[in-house]
C-alpha positions as CSV (number, residue, x, y, z in Angstrom):
1,M,-45.0,-44.7,-25.8
2,G,-41.0,-43.2,-26.5
3,K,-39.7,-40.3,-25.7
4,L,-37.3,-38.0,-27.3
5,I,-35.0,-36.1,-25.0
6,Y,-33.0,-33.0,-26.4
7,E,-30.0,-31.6,-24.8
8,G,-31.5,-33.2,-21.6
9,A,-34.0,-30.7,-20.8
10,V,-36.7,-30.6,-23.7
11,K,-38.6,-34.0,-23.3
12,V,-41.3,-35.0,-25.7
13,D,-43.4,-38.2,-26.2
14,F,-43.7,-39.8,-29.4
15,D,-45.2,-43.4,-29.7
16,D,-42.2,-46.4,-30.5
17,R,-43.0,-46.6,-34.0
18,T,-42.8,-42.7,-35.0
19,L,-39.9,-42.4,-32.7
20,A,-38.3,-45.5,-34.7
21,H,-38.8,-43.5,-37.8
22,L,-37.7,-40.1,-36.5
23,Q,-34.5,-41.8,-35.4
24,L,-33.6,-43.0,-38.8
25,V,-33.9,-39.5,-40.4
26,I,-32.5,-37.6,-37.9
27,G,-29.3,-39.9,-37.7
28,T,-29.1,-39.6,-41.6
29,K,-29.2,-35.8,-41.4
30,L,-26.5,-35.9,-38.4
31,R,-24.6,-38.4,-40.3
32,R,-24.3,-36.2,-43.5
33,G,-23.4,-33.3,-41.1
34,E,-26.7,-31.5,-41.8
35,P,-28.2,-29.7,-39.1
36,F,-32.0,-28.5,-39.2
37,H,-34.9,-27.5,-37.4
38,F,-37.3,-30.1,-35.9
39,T,-41.2,-29.0,-35.1
40,W,-43.7,-30.9,-33.1
41,R,-47.5,-29.7,-31.9
42,D,-47.4,-29.7,-28.0
43,D,-49.8,-31.6,-26.2
44,A,-52.8,-29.9,-25.0
45,S,-51.9,-30.3,-21.3
46,I,-48.8,-27.8,-22.1
47,G,-50.5,-25.6,-23.9
48,D,-51.5,-26.8,-27.3
49,G,-48.8,-25.2,-28.9
50,R,-45.5,-26.1,-30.8
51,T,-41.7,-26.8,-30.1
52,T,-39.0,-26.2,-32.3
53,I,-35.4,-27.2,-31.7
54,W,-31.8,-26.7,-33.7
55,V,-30.8,-30.2,-34.3
56,H,-27.2,-30.3,-35.0
57,P,-24.2,-32.9,-34.8
58,R,-22.8,-31.6,-32.0
59,C,-26.6,-31.6,-29.8
60,S,-27.4,-34.4,-27.1
61,L,-30.3,-36.4,-27.8
62,V,-31.6,-39.8,-26.5
63,Y,-34.4,-41.7,-27.9
64,K,-35.9,-44.0,-25.2
65,F,-38.4,-46.6,-26.5
66,Y,-40.6,-48.4,-24.2
67,G,-41.6,-51.1,-26.2
68,S,-39.1,-54.1,-26.5
69,R,-39.4,-54.7,-30.0
70,T,-38.1,-52.9,-33.1
71,P,-41.2,-51.4,-35.2
72,R,-41.4,-52.4,-38.8
73,L,-40.2,-49.2,-40.9
74,N,-42.2,-48.1,-43.6
75,P,-39.9,-46.7,-46.4
76,A,-42.3,-44.5,-47.7
77,W,-42.9,-42.5,-44.5
78,I,-39.5,-42.4,-44.1
79,D,-39.2,-40.5,-47.4
80,A,-41.9,-38.3,-46.4
81,L,-39.9,-37.4,-43.3
82,A,-36.8,-36.9,-44.7
83,H,-38.5,-34.6,-47.6
84,T,-39.6,-32.4,-44.9
85,A,-36.2,-32.6,-43.1
86,N,-34.6,-31.2,-46.3
87,S,-37.0,-28.3,-46.5
88,P,-36.6,-25.0,-45.5
89,A,-39.0,-25.4,-42.7
90,G,-37.0,-28.6,-41.6
91,L,-38.4,-32.0,-40.0
92,Y,-42.0,-32.2,-38.8
93,L,-44.3,-35.1,-38.7
94,V,-46.5,-36.0,-41.5
95,P,-49.2,-38.6,-41.8
96,E,-47.7,-42.2,-42.5
97,P,-48.3,-43.2,-46.1
98,P,-49.7,-46.5,-46.9
99,Q,-46.6,-49.4,-46.8
100,P,-45.7,-49.9,-50.4
101,Q,-47.1,-53.0,-51.7
102,A,-44.3,-55.9,-52.2
103,T,-44.3,-56.9,-55.8
104,E,-43.7,-60.5,-56.7
105,P,-41.0,-61.6,-58.8
106,V,-41.2,-61.2,-62.5
107,G,-40.6,-64.5,-64.5
108,E,-38.7,-64.6,-67.5
109,H,-41.7,-64.9,-69.7
110,E,-43.1,-61.5,-68.2
111,M,-40.0,-59.5,-68.8
112,L,-39.6,-60.6,-72.8
113,R,-43.1,-59.4,-73.0
């Protein structure tokens, strides 16, 4: 279980795999200088509500991973999360779509058909 820490005060747990995908999407938006909202559902232990933060290039973010291995990233999930981050509502978690199937190389004879 990883942890996202915003401005040293807001701390939220995400599994390492989810956190790695969020880090990539958030980092891309911030590198472009694009601020956005990020909303998530709170755990039932703290009220089962939701929290929204304003993520901007000058905010302090810490990604704390508890596993030592970098999870394999799913490009389809990155695209889905990026789509929400670019919406007026801002970034929010969506279910992970299936991994795209690796395609086998097409031989020359197949390309000529």
